[in-house]
N, C-alpha and C positions, 0 to 999 in steps of 0.2 A: 397133303398128307404126304405126297412125295417127296418137297421140299424138306419137311420134317423130318421124313426117314433119310434121307442124303445129310442133313443136317447132323444126324444123329450117328452116321455111320461115317463122318469127316472128325470128329469128335473124338471119335473111338479110336481111330485110326491114327489121329493125330497125340492123344495121351500117351499111347504105344511109343509111336516113333519119338517123342519126347524123351518119354521116362527113360527109353534104351540108349538117347544122346547122350541124356545124363548122367548114365551109367560109365559109357564110354569115356566121357570128360572124368568122370571122376578116378576112374583108372589111369588114364594119363598124367593129370594134374589135381590134386585134391584142394586146391585153392581155385581154382579155374575161375569160380563163381564170383571171386573178388574183385574181378576185371571187369565185370557184366553190372550195367547197371539197368536194371531191370524196367526202369521207365521206358528209357530211349532203345529196347531193344527192335531193330526193323528188319525181320527175318528176309526181306526183298533187296536189302542193301549188303556189298560183301563189304564195307566197316563199320556197321552197326549191328550186324546178326552177331549172334551169339558167340562164333568163331574167328567173326574180325572184332571184336571186341576183348575177345581172349587173347589174340594173336597177332592184331594189327587187319589182318585180311582172311578173308572167307580162305583163300586159298593156303595161306599159312599154317591156317587151324586144320585145314584137312592133310596137311602132310605132316603134321605134328601127330596125328591120331592114324596115320598112316591109309588113310582113306585115297585110293588109287581112280574112283568111277562115281560115277553120279547116283546110279543106284544104292549102293552103298550108305552118299553122305544122305539120300533121301529115306533111308528106312532108320537112319537115326535123328529127324526130324531136324536136319541142316537145310533142306533145298524146299522151296516152297511150288506145290503142286495142285492139282484141281479137287485132291482129298486132304492136301494140307494146305488150306490158302492162308496167305500173308496174314492177315488178320488174326486167326483160329491161331496159328504160329506162334505168334508174336506172343499172347496171351496166354498161351499154354505156356510159352517158356516164361514168363513174367510169374504164373503160380509153382514153375518149380524152383524157380531163385525165391520165391518166399517160403520154402522147407530150407534154404541153408541158413547157417547159422551167420550173425552179422558180423 
């Protein structure tokens, strides 16, 4: 029961973070998603995460978005933590990519 509640909370938090991050990316570059391969997203990798695929490295993506601290990066779904584990972030960013035009 407690594990199920934890999963529901993680999903809720991660959904909000990824939606917020996608909106931020849309504002910075309307074509960001064209640089990201949904099947190879690995949010634990600075090269294969969404920002890494978009700008070549996680840190370059943060610079482009003017994100200067980890807390903000976390709130936009760009950082793995206990409430947004890598597997869930990978999945949710993949779902976000499916909403984008091809």
